[in-house]
N, C-alpha and C positions, 0 to 999 in steps of 0.2 A: 272616441266612442264609435261603435258600429251598431246599427239597428236592423233587425230582420222582421219582415212582415209576411203574413199569410192572409190573403183576402182582406187586406187593409187592417188586420189586427196585429199589433206589436207582439211578437212571439219571443223575441230575445233582444237584450241590450247588453252588448259586450263592451267591457272596458278596454283600456289601452293594452292590457296584458292578455286579452282574449277571454277573460272570465265572464260568463253570461249570467244575467238574470232572466229567467224563463217565465212565460205566461201561457196559460191554456184557456181556450174559450169554447163556448157552445152557443151557437146562434149569436155570435159576437158579444156574448156576456162572459165576463171573467169568471172562470171556475177555479183556477189555481194559479198561484205564482210561487216561484221557488227562488230563493236568494242565491248568492254566489258560494255559500258554504253548505247548501243543501236543505235549508229549512223551508218547508212549504206551508202555505195557508190555503184554505178551501172555502167555497161559498155555495150555498143552496138558495134557491129562489122559489117564491110562490108563483102563482099563475100571472100575477101582475109584475113579475120580474123585480119584486122587492126581496131583499136579502132576508131570509128567515133563520139562517144558521151560518155562522162563520167560525172557523176553528183552525188551529195550527197543529203541527205534529205533536203527538203526546198530550193532546188536550189543552194545549197552550191557547189562552184567550178564547175559550169555547163559549160563544155567545149565541143566544137565541132571541128572536124578535117576534113579538105577537102584535098584530095591527088590528085595531078596532075602529073601522071607518065611521060607524054610527056614533060612537062616543068620542071620536077624534082623539084617541089616545094610543100610545104604544108602550108595551111592557118589554123591558130589556132584562134578560136573565144572564148574569155573568157566569164564568166558568166555575165559580164556587157555589152557585145556586142562589145568589142574592138577586132580588128583583127590584128594579126601579121602574117607576111609571111616569111617563111624560104626557101631559095633556096639552092639546093645541087649540087655537081659536080657528075661526073660519078662514083665516089667511095663512094657516099652517105655522103660525108663530107660537112658540111654547108659552102656555099660560102659567103652568106650574110644573114642578118636578117633585115627585115624592120619592125619597131615597129609601133604601132597604130597611131603615130603622124608623120609617114613617115621618121623617122630617120633611117639611113642605117649604119649598122656595117658590115665591110667586113673582111673576113678571108683569109689568104694565107697559103699554106702548101708546104713542101718539098716533095721529091720523095717518102718518106716512110710515109707520112701522118702526120708529126709533124708540129704544128703551127709555122710559121716563121714570121707572121705579123698579127696584128689586127689594123684595121683603124676604128676609132669611127665616129659617125655622123657628127662631126665637121671637119673631115679630118685629125685628128691627129693620127699618126701611132706609135705603139709599136712593136719593132722587137726582134726576138729571134734567137740565133745562137747556134748550138749544136756541140759537138765533134763526133767522129766516133762511139762512143758507145751510143750516145743519151743523154749524160749529157748536161744540159743547160750551155753553156760556157759564153755567153754574153747576156745581156738584154739592149737594147737601147731604151730609153724613148723618148717621143715625142719632148722633148727639145734638143735631141742629146746627153744627158749625158748617160754614159755607166757603168753598173755594170759588173764586171768580176769575174769568179770563176774558180778554178783549182781543178782537181781530180787526185787521184793517179791511179795506174794500177788496183786497186780493186774497182774503181768508188767511192772512199770515198773522200768527200770534204776536201781539205787540205789548201785552201787559197781563200780569197775573197778580192776584191779591189773595193773601192768606186770610184766615178767619178774623184776624185783628186788623185787617186793612192794610198791612204792609205790602207794598207793590214792587214788583220786578218788571222792568221795561226793556224792550229790545227794538232795534231799528234795522230795516233792510234797505238795500239799494234798489235801483230800478230793475235789476235782474232777479230780485227776490233773495239775494244772498244776505245772510246775517252780517251786519257790519258793526253793530254796537249793542252792548248789554249794560244795563245800569241796575244796581241792587238798591234796596230801600235806604241804605246808608249813603248812597251817592257814588259808590265806587263803580268805575266804568271800565269795561274791556272792549277793545276794538279789533276788527279783523280786516285784512286787506287781501284782495284777490287779483289774479292776472286776467288777461283778456279771455282766457279759456275757463274762467271760473274756479281755478285752482287756488287754494289758500296759499298766499305767499308770506304773510306775516300775521302774528298775533301779539298784541300788546296788552298786558294785563293792567290792573288798576294801580300797580306800583310803577308803571312805565317800563317794565321789562319786556323786551321784544324778542320773540323767537321767529326766525326766518326759515323758509323752506325753498329749496331749489329742485328743479325737475329736469330729467333728461328729455330728449326729443320725443320720447314715447309717452311722456306724461307721468313717468315713474319717479318716485322720490330719489334724488341723487345726493342731496346734502341737507343737513339740518344744522343751523347755526343757533346756538343758544344765546341767552341774553347777555352773556359775558364774551361772546364772540368765538366760542369754542365750536369747531366744525366736526361733524361726523359725516362720513361718506358711505354711500350705498351703491352697489352694483347688482344688476339683474341680468338674467339670461333672456333668450329670445321669447320665452313664454311669460315673462314678467315676474319670474320667481327670484327671490333674493338669493344671490350667490355669495356675496361677501359684504361685510360692513367693517369700517375702520373707525375706531373711536378717536377722539381728539389727540391722543398720544400716538396714534398710528398702529395700535394693536388691532389685529385682524381676526375676525370670525368668519369661517367659510361653511357653506351648506351644500349638500348633495341630495338629489332627489331621484326617485325611480321614474319609470315611464308614466306613472299616474300622478306624478307631482307630490308624492309622499316623501317626507324628509327621511332619509336613510342614514345620513352621516353628518355630524356636526363637529367641527374642529374649533376649539376655543383658543383665545390668545395665549393661554398658558401651555399650549401643546396637547391638551387632553382631547380625546376623541370619544364621542358617543355614537353608538350604532342602534338602529331600529329596524325591526322586521314586522310585517303585517300579514294578516290573512286576506283572503279574497274580498272580504267585506270591509277592508281598511281598518281592521281592529289590530291594535298593537299586540303582537304575540311574543316578541323577544326584545329585550332592552339590555344593552351592554354599556356599563358605565365606564368612566375614565380609567378605572383600575382593571377592567376586563371582567368584572363580576356580571353574571347574566341573571336576569329575572325573566321568567316565562309566564305567560298568561293563557288560560283556556276559558272558552266562553260557552254559555248555554243560552237557549232562547234567542231573542233578537238583539243580543249584545250584552247580556249580563255576565260579569266575570264569575265563572264557576270554580276556578282554582287558580291560586297564585303560587308558583314554584319559586322559592327564594334561591338566592345564589348559594346558600349554605345547604341546599337540598331539602329543606323542610317546606311544608305546604300549608296554606290556609284555604279552606273550602267554604263555599257559600251555597245555601239551599234556598230555593224559591218555591212558592206555590204557583198555580197555573195562571195567576194574574201577574206573575213576575215580581211579587212582593217578597222581600227577604223574610224568611221564617227561621233560619238558623245559620250560625257561623260555627265552623269547626276549626279550632285553633291548631297551632303546630304540635300541641301535645295530644291532639285527638279529642279534646274536651268540647262539649257542645253548648252553645249559648242560643237560647230559643226566644223567638218573638211570637206572641199570639195576638191576633188582630180581630176586630169586630167586622161587621158587614160593610162598614165604610172604609176599611183598610187601616183604621187607627190602631196603634199598638195599645192593647189593654193590659198586657202582662208581659214582663220580661223574666225569664228564668236564666240565671247566670251559670257560669261554668261549674258551680258547686251546688246547683239545685235550688238556689234561693230565689224567691219570686218577688217582684215589684209590680204593683197594680196601679192602673190609671183610670180615672173617671172623667167623662166629658159631658158637656151639654149638647143640645141638638145641633149647634153650629160647629161643634168640634173644638170648643174652647175647654181647656183643662179645668176641672173643678176640684179634683182631689188626687193625691198620691198616697199610696200605702207601701211602706218599706217592709223588708222581710221580718223586722221586729214588731210589726203591727202598728208602727207609728204613722199617724195620718196628718197630712197637711191639707187644709181646705183653702181654695182660691176663690175670690170674688172678683169679677171683672166688670168694667163699665161697658157702655154701649158700643165702644169701638174695640172691645176685646182686650183692653189693657188691664193688667192686674192692679187692683186698687186695695186689696186686703189679703193677707195670708194669716191663717189661724193654725196654730200648732201647740203641742204640749210644752209647758214650761218646765224645763229640766231642773230648775231650782225648787219648784213647788209641785211635787207629784200630785196628779189629779187636777191641776189648774192648767189653764191655757193662756197663751199670750198672742198678741196680734201685731202684725207689721202693716203699716199703712203707706200708700203711695198716692200722691195727688198730682194731677196734670193740668196744664193750662189749655186754653182753647186750641193752641197749635200742636198739642201733644207732647210738649216738653215736660219732663218730670221736675216739678218745682218744689215738692216737699216729700220727705220720707221720715218716718218715725217708728220707733219701737221702744221698749223699756230701757234700752241701752244707749240710744242716741236719737236726737232729733236734728234734722238738717233741712235747710231751705236753699233754693237756688233761684237765680235771676238770669235771664237771657236777653240778648239784644234782638233787634229785628231780623237778624240773619240766623238766629238760633244758636249763636255762640254764647257759651257760658261766661257770664260777667262776674258772677259771685256765687260762692257756696259758703254757707255759714253752718258749721258743724258744732252744735252745742255752744254757740256763741263765738267760736273761733272762725274768723272770717278769712277766706281765701279769695282775693280779687284778681281778675285777669284783664288784660288789654290785648288788642289785635291790630294788625296792620290791614291795609285795604284788601289783601288777598287771603286773609285768614290765618297768617302766621301769628302765633302767640308771642307778643313782644314784651309782656309785663306780667309779673306775679307779685302780689303784695299780700302779707299775712298779718294776723294779729300779734305775731311774734315781733313785729316791728321791722321785718326784713322786706327789702325790695330787690327783685331780680329782674333785670331788663335784658332782652335778647335782641341782637342785631343780625340781619340776614343779608346775604348777597342777592343779586338779581335772579339767581337760580333757586332762591328760597332755602338756601342752606345756611345754617347758623355760622356766623363769623365772629361774634362777640357776645360775651356774657358779663354784664356789670352787676355786681352784688353790693348793695348799699353804697357806701362811699369809697369802696375799694376801686383801684384802677381796673378797668375791664380785662377779662380774659380774652385774648385775641387768637383767632384760629385762621391759619393760612391753608388754602386748599389748592390741589393741582387741577389740571384741565378736566379731570374726571370727577371733580368734586370731593376727592378723598382728602381728609385732613393730613397735612404733612408737617405742620408745626403749630404748637400751641404755646403762647406766652401766658403762663399761669399767673405770674406776678412779675415785679420789676427784676427779680433775680432768678426766677425759676422758669424754665421752658421745657417743652416736651417735643420730641421729633419722632416721625413715623416713616416707615418704608414699606413698600408693597411689591408683590410679584405681579405677573401679567394677569393673574386671575383676580386681582384686587384683594388677595389675602394678605393680612398684616404679617410682615416678615421680621420687623424689628421696631422697637421703640426705645428711646433713650431719654432720661431726665437729666438736665444740666442745670447747674447753678453758676451764675456769672460766667457762662460759656464753658464751664468745666464739667465733664460728665460725673454724675453721682452714681448712676448704675444704668445698665442696658440689658434688655431682654430680646433674644432672637428666637424666631419660630420657624420650624421646618415642617413641611407637609408632604404627604404621599400624593399619588396621582389622583386620588379621589377627594383630595382636599382635607383629609384627616390630619390633625396635628400629630407629628411623630417625635419632635424634640422641642423642648423649651429650655433655652440656654440663658440663664440669668447670671450676670457678672458677679453677683453677691451670693445668691442662693444655690447656684450650681445648675446641673443639667438633669431634667426630667425626660424620660424616654417612654413612648407609648407604642403599643402594638394592637392591631385590630383584626377582626375576622372579615370574611368576604362581604358582609353587609354592614360594615362600619361599627360593629359593636366592640367595645373595649375588651381586650383579652389580658393585657399585662401593662403594669406601670412599674418602672424602675426609678426610684427617687434619687436625689443628689447624693445620698449616702450609700447608694448601691443596693438598697433594700428592694426586693421584688415582691410585688403584690399581683397575684393572678386572679382572674375573674372567670368563673365557670358559668356560662349562660345555658339555661335549658333551651329546648327547641323554641319556646315562645319568647325567649329573651330575658327570663327572670333569673336572678341570682338567688333569690329567696324562694326555695321550693316549699310549698305548704301541702298539708293533707287535712282532710276533714276528720274530726274526732267527735263521736257521739256517745253520750253516756246516758243510760236509762235511769231516771230517778223515780222512786215510788212515792207518791203523795199519800201521807198517812193521816194528815190532820182531818178530823171529823170522820175517820174510818173509811175514807174514799180510797179505793185501790187504783185510781187513775194514774197512769204512768206518764211522766213528762220526759222530754229529751233535752239534755244539755248539749248544745251544739257549738262547736268552735272549729276554726280552721287554724292550724298551727304549723310552724316551721322554724328552723334554726339556721342562722347565718353567722359565720365567724364567731361561734360560741355564744351568740345571743339568741334567745328564744323569743318568737313573735307569736301573739295570739290575736286572731281576728274574730269579730262577731258575725252574725248572720248577714248584717247589712254591709259587710266588707270593711269595717273600720277597725283599726288596731286598738285593742283594749288593754294589752299588756306586752311589755318588752323587758326582758331581763334574763334571769337565770334559767338555763335549760333543765334544771333539777327541781323545778317547782317554784311556786311563789316565794319570794324572798323580800325582806323589808325594803331593800334598795331597788326593787323592781319599779319600773315606770308603769303606772296605771292611768288609762285615759278614759274619759267619759264624753260622749257625743250627744248633741241635741238632734231633734227631728230633721233639721236642715243638714245634718251630718257635718256640722261645724264643731270643732273641738270646744267643749264647754268647761272641762275640768281636767287637771292632771294632778297626780299624787306621786311623790317620790320622797323616800327617806323622811317620812312623817310630815312633809310640807305639801299643802294643797294650794294650787293656783287656779283661779277662775278666769274665764275668758268671755268677752262679749263682742258682739258684732252689730253693725248697722243693718238696715233691711237689704242693702246691696251685698251683704256678706263681707264687708271690709271690717277687719278687726279694730275695735275702738278702745279696748283696755285689756290688761291682764293684771290680776290682783293676787298677791301672795299674802301670807299672814302679816307682813310688816309694811309692804309698799304696794303702790298701784302705779302702773305706767299707762298713760293715755296716748293714743295715736290719732293723728289727723292725716287727711288724704288729699292728694291732687289727682282726681280721677281714680285710676287703679294703681297709682304709684304712691308709696308711703311718703308723705310730705314732712311729718315731724313727730316727735315724741317728747314727753315730759314725765318725770317721775316724782312722786311725793310720798311722804310717810302716812300710813293709815291713821295714826293717832294724832295727826295734826288737827287742831280744832276747826280749821277751814277746809278740811278734806271733803270733797264732793262724793256722794254715793255713786257707785258704779251703775246702779239701775234704779229706776223709780217704779213704784208699784202701779201707778195709774198715769199713763201718758196724757190722759185728758185733764188731769189736775194741773191747771195752768200755774197755780201758785207753787206747787212742788217743782214743776219744770223750771220756773223762773228762778227759784232759790238755788236749784242745782246749777243752772247756767252762771249765776253770780259767783258761786264758789269756783267753778271751773275757770272763769275769766281771770282769776288771780294767778292762774298757772300760765296763761297764754304767752306772756312776755318772756317766759323761761323755756319755751319750746326749742328743742334742738331741731334744726330744719335741714332738709336734704334738697339738693338741686341736681337735676338730671339733664343730660343732653335732650334737646327737644324731640318730642314724638317717640320717646323710648324710655327705657328703664336703666340705662347705663349711668351710674352715678358720676358726677363731676365734682361737686363741692358739698361739704357739710358745714353748716353755720352753727357754731357752738355759742352758748351763752355762758359768760364767765362772771361769777360774782366778784365784785370789787369791794374791798374793805378798807376802812380808815381807822387809825388809832386815835380815838378821841382824847386820850390822855396827853397827847403831844400838843405842845403849844404852836408848833409850826403847821402850815397848811399841808394838805395832802401832797406827799412826795409823789410826783406823777411818773417817776421812773421806777423800773423794777430791777435795778441793778443789784446783783448780789453774787456771791461766789458760786451759786448754782448755775448761772448763765455764762455763756461765752459768746463773743461776737462772731457773726457770720464771716467776717473778714479773716479771722484767724483760721477758721475751718477751710475756707477757700485756699488759704496759703498752704495749709497742710496737704490739700489735694494736689495743688500745683507742684509740690515738691516730690510727688509720686512719679507718675509716668508721663509727665509733660502734656497733660490734658487728656490722655486716653484713660480708659477705665483701669483703676487699681483695685482689683478685687480683694487682695489681701488687706489693704488699708481700709477699705469699706467694711470688710468683715470685722475688723478690730474696732472700728469706730462707727457703729450704727447711729448716725446723727439723728437727733431728735430735736424737736422744736415746737413752739406753741403758736408761732405766727403773731399777727397783729391784733390787738384789742381795738375794736371799732364799734361805731354805733352812736347812740345819743349821748354817751359820756365821753366822746372824743375830746371835748373841750377840757376835760379834767386830766387828760393824758398828755404828757410831753413828748414821748417818743414810743416807738414800737417795742414790743417785748423782744428781748434778746433770746438766743438759742440755749436751751438747757442741755446739760450733759446727760447721758443715759442714767436712769436709776439703777441702783444695785439690783441685780436680777431677782434675788429673793424678796426684796422689798417691793419691787414692781409687781411680782406675782401676787403679793398680798393686796396691793392697792387695786389692781385691775379686776380682782374678783368682785368688786362692788361692795357697797355699804351693807347690803343685807347679810352677808356672811360675817361681817365684823360685829353686827349686833347693835347698831345705834340708829338714830334717826337722821334723816337727810333734810337739809334746808330746801325749801321749795325752790325749784329752778336748778338745783345742782343735779345735772344729768349724771346718772351712774357712770363711773369710769372717768369723770373729769371734775376737777374741783375749781377753786378760785385761787387768786393770788393775794397775799397779805402785802400791802404796799409799803409797810414800814419795817419789815424784817426780812430775813434771808430764807424764808420758808415758802414752799409751794404747798397749798392745802388741796388735797385730792380726796374726794369722798369723805371728808371729815377727818382725814389723817394728815397731820401736819408733818411734812417731810423736811428734815434738817439736812444740811450739806456740810460734810466735814472738810478738813483741809485738803483731803485727797479727792474731793469732788465725788464722794460716794454718798448716795442718798440713804437716809434712815428714817423710818417712821418714828416720830417723837411722841405724839399724843393723839388719841382718838377723841374727837369732839362729838359727844352724843347728841348735841344740839344741831349738828350739821353746819355750824357757822364758825365763828372765830375761836381761837384758842385762849382768849383772855377776855375778861369782863369789859375792858376798855375798847375792844375792837368792834366797830359798828359796821353794819351792812350799808354799803354806799349805793350800790346799783348794779346793773348788768351791762356788759359790753359784748358786742357781737364780734366773732372772729371766724374767719374762713380757713378751712383746711381743704386740701386737694386730694382726690382719689387717683390712684394708679391702678389700672385694671388690665387683665389679660384680654385676648380677643373675644372670649365669651362673656365679658363684662364682669367677671369675678374680681373683687377687690383684693389686691395683693399688698398695697402700701397706702398709707395716708401721710401726706406731707404738709408742713406748715408753709406759710407765705414765704419764708426765707429758705425753704428747702430742707428743714429739719424733719427727721423721720419720727413720726408720732405713733405709727402702728405698722407692723409688718408681720406677715404670716406665710407659711407654706401649707399646701393642701394635699389631701389624698386625691385620688383620681375622681372621686365623687363629691368633693366639696367639704370634707371634714377637715378641720384644722389639725395639722400634725404638730406644728410648732409655731409659737408666737414669739418672735425674737425681740419685739419691741411693742409696748402697749402703754404709752403715755396717756392715750385716750382710749375709750371703748369704741369698738366698731362691730356692729352686729349685721352689717350687710354682707351677703354671700353671693350666690349666683343672682342674675338679674331678677328682681322682684322677690327675693328671699330675705328673710330676717331671722337671725339665729336666736333661739330661746334657750337660755342656759339651763332652765329648770327641766327641760325635756331632752335637750340635745337635738331637737328637730328644727327645721327651717320652715317658718310660716311663709307660704307661697301664694298669697291672695285667696284662692279658692280651695287650697288644700295644704297639707303639711308634708314636707319632704324629709326623708331619713337619709342623711349623708353616709351612714354606715353601709346600708344595703344598696344605696343609689336608686331607691324607688320611693314612690309615695306611700303613705300609710292609710290612705282611703281611696276608694275607687273614683275614677274620673266622673264628675257630675254630668259630662256630656255622653257618658255611656259609650256605645259602639260608634257613635259619631266621631269620637276621638281616636278610634283604632281598636284593634282586637285585643290589645293588652291594656287594661284599665288602670294599671299601677305604674306603667313604664314612664320614666322621665324622658329618655331619649336613647338612641343607640349609644351615644357617649355624651358626656357633659362638657367636653372640651371645645366642640365646634357647634353645639346645639344649645338653644336657650328655650325656656318655657316660663316667661315672667308671670303668667297668670295661673299656672298649674292646670292649663286646659289645652295642652298642645294637640294639634292635629298633624300627624306625620306627613311629610311630603309624599311618601310612597303609599299613603292610605288610599284605597280604591273606593271609598264610600262605605256606608254602613252595610250595604247589601253586596258590596264588591262589584257593583255594576258601573263604576266609574262616574264621570261628571259630564255635564252639558254646559257649554258656554252659550249664552243666549242674549238676545237684544230685544228691547221693546221699541217698536218702530211706529212712527206716525203713518197712519193709513193713507193720508192724502199726499203728504210731501215726501214720504220715504225716509225722513230723517231718523237716525238712530238716537233715541232719547235716553236709553239706559243700556248698560252692559252688565251682565251678571253671570254667576256660575252657581250650579247646584248639583247635588247628587242626582243621578238619573232616577233613582227610586223616589226622590222627592220633587220631581219636576212639576207635576200638577199641583202638589201641595204648595210649592213655591209660587206658582202662578196665582193660586187662590190667596196666598198671603199678600201678593202685590195688589190683588183686587181689593182685599180688605183694607189695605193701607191707603188706597187711592192712587198708587203709582201706576197700576194697570187699569185703564178706564176705556170707555167706549171709543175714544179716538185713536187707540193704539192696538197693535197686534204684536204677538211675540214671534220671533224667528230664531231657530236654532242655528247658531253661527258655526259651532265646532264641537268636537268631542275631546275628552281627555280621559286617560286611564286612571290617573291618580291625582291627588290633591295638588302636588307640586306642579304637575303639568297644567292643571286647570288654573292655578293662580297665575302662572306665566302667560298662558294664552288669554286669560281674562284681561290682564293688564295690557297686553298687546292691542286688544280690540278697544279697550278704554282709550288708549293713546290714539288709536286710529280714528276714533269718533269723538275725541275729546272736545271738539268745537261745539258739538251739540249735546254730548252726554255728560261731560265733566265741566260744567259751567260754574265758576265761582258764584255767579249771580243767583244760583238756585239754593245756595246754603240757607238753611233756616226756614225755607218754605215747607208747609205741610205737603205731603205727597199729593199730587193731583195734576190736572192739566197745566202744562208749563213748568211743572216742578217734579218731573219724573226722574231726573238725571242722577248720576252717581255723585254721592256726597263726598267721596274720598277715593283715592286710588286703591287698586287691589293690593299692591305692595310697592314699597319704595325701591325703584330700580338701582339705587345707589347703595343698597345694603351690601355689606361685605361679610356677614356671618354665613355659616354654611347653609342654613335654611334659606336665607335670601338668595344665595348663589344658585341654589337648586331652582328656585322660582325664575331667576334671571336666565338660566340656561335654556329653559323652555320659552321664555320671552324672546331671547335672541334667536331661537330656532324658527320663529314665525316669519313668514314673508309678508310683504305688504300687498299681496294679491287680494282680490275681492273675497269676501266671506263665502264659505261653502255652506249653503243652506240645505239641511237634510230634510228629505220628505218625511 
């Protein structure tokens, strides 16, 4: 840097490239400053040299200040004409602030000027109490709950207690360095430093030690993880990271310009990313590994005004003079508008098609009501801390009536109860805030954790127990289900799974490239390959070929921004995808029809409004709120069209097709809890946001529970309903996922076991019959093929199927495991797998659709009430439909249920391609279109409704339920707008550029290239202790929401009087922000990411990050984008922006 002065005034500050910031003075008072891209701000003063007018070019931030010395108040008028008034006491401390909408915030101080109380415009007061040295001792929130902290004689924080008295403690050495932390459960973490005060080792509560080594300049040279794997780092003379080597020797290298800005990154896989900046260090050009260029243009003091995509189309952003986003213009030139009140809050959104949503707030800015374009209103009630305690909305089942959803919190702010007419749930937490138990309508899900918060146990009312084991890097290495031998996972030095032993006979192996992209997986039985799938990628990491040894080769092509253009399936069929400029394949247009109202002689005209479009010969009709209401024939309504009805929450409430109506219900968190058609009801249970289990029963069963109750306050009605539901719990089909994600690993089926009571002999515990064949004979046939290599022809002719082992509480009644069945005759299998509802009978409770039970004393397999006989040629035939859902004879008695585990095989995107039995039998297999629609099911001994991560297939609609939305695999888009609105991106129906390398488990994806709702990018910031300088928290937020985010931290207690915020860095898009955020979390993890802070209410001593920004070991495309920016960061000191 170079600085130039005139008469002692700084007139220019030149950066390393010679670009100046200029300053103009009069009588040494600043009149004007101009940044390096030419934007100027100006200042006028009164006679006392107080600023009375400040403004930027084009009226940007045009503010006027009026001072009244007599009344000790200052009026501030912003560039939009909104006036705020600040009143001061005799010490010039603000007494109150009156906002432009007359909301009054009042401040109180002690004798030395410390803030002791803040009362908000709703009259809610937060109080602060200090010790004699000025340390914040207690913080009392508006609800009366208190956070307490204790300091030693050197003003170091040594203990924090939450409102329930749970205490976190920490100890320092003589130098003041933190050496030990202990949480309320007694788990202790330790820190070791060298003579220079640099951290040399961290040992967590599990005893896992991470070590750090430094070069002679004090820069990080090596990091050795708890398993002894070493990563190396090299820096240049300015301390910038130039290269890093992972434990396998893969190198990433970095190049910088004269200002220290990253201009080139080379990844281990050979890819190269380039960046260019303007004079204000704003990214203006980004070139990805494939050479695709994205360009950015800016307005104001750093807001993105235009994004030019690699395909040539643009997105534009419009701002008011306060740099608040007021409009987005998408790639089609359509305008999305945001209207704001005097406090900057969005009060109305007008979407691309002219439909408005309105929002109401109280004086403190808490949402009180929403109004959608259909006029549906949801009212919100909040407690004294701003948490939603009640939602009131229209009851879609009973026009004119309303229903309520209730939320109850404990003193620490944990959600402990939620209820509505569809479901009641209670939760219990430990002292750290870890969920110990959730009971959903009586169905209990219990959890256990290790000392660092890894979930090690899940138990359910279905009688299943799942235990997880972790290595010292906290990566799962074993999964034990009930009494089965545990699944064992081997990992390489980077933590990538290389081998999984699924059962005694079945294993899975994985291979990766230098980018950690999965390149091959193979499933073996007794060390003999069953099938193998290989994956090829382009330079940008997009999947280009999927080569399956049985299913054949799929080929994919993309455009410059990664959107799928073409799919060639294994049979050579080509499907092309034509994306419009905004990325939509389904093009829609608004249809308005004038209707004349004649009832009562009124000539008032009404408008029937729809938005319609056709894709692949299927017509789609959306309502004003953006929800799909009809899908079917392009020639007008037909009886077989799909019709959908939505509630005020925009959750699907009802579907109608071919004369059948299905109803859906959700809990207050929006998780689907049932679907009910004319004959059957399926109940769903949840593990957080992941589907845990399901069970199906006949509606005419005398013990069937109602799907809703009219009065959730009627305890007798609630209890009776729970008692009926409890009879279903042991029959729940349960799903097991890899920890911390949505990739399925195992499904636990419940198999009815029957006994022939007419027989004088005891239960024959073997299931030997002509339908089954031993696994040994299959292995022998494989070995006779290609000597252990894949024999695609053999596998194609013999798609092995099996049912695995029956296990659980009836193990004592079983002599041996189930043998492997031969494949069903295709026509029979098709009839069977369609499920009971289509065959027209009733289903025994516990018989999950698509899977039946075994009759222990004959040669039949009973599936969905269909008794399957096996002839001498081992072809299966349906013999008899049992309308009772049970045995096929009066003497066959229901004996009980056995649990049996089956294993999922998934592609890199987590989509299920096969389901295997414990012995390697093929139970289910399918091939997909490019957007997740099943093209062919070559085996379906069991039913599988899991699709992409977080998705569940609904046969009655053809849609995939995706937690917060429904996905249409035909068009590859959602059928309702994203609940996050513009926060999720400019296209509210988009799933992803492609579904092969991207996932959206919740239906709420935020694209990595998303530049914020206003296009202004992101800020990475920290909350820093004012006295010690310790970084207590690292976060990221959209630039447009920065102050709102700080206010939220203040409301939650995370940002308090002892902390200040510092802007660490900037990012142009969400992917860059996530990567940088995680870098700074890692950089300051000793003070910000402390396990000992888990469970504490936010406040002094408990401000830190409760979780990482993202898992740096993720190998999906989205995770790799985050990691690219993470790797690009050096470990140089944070750059704090003025």
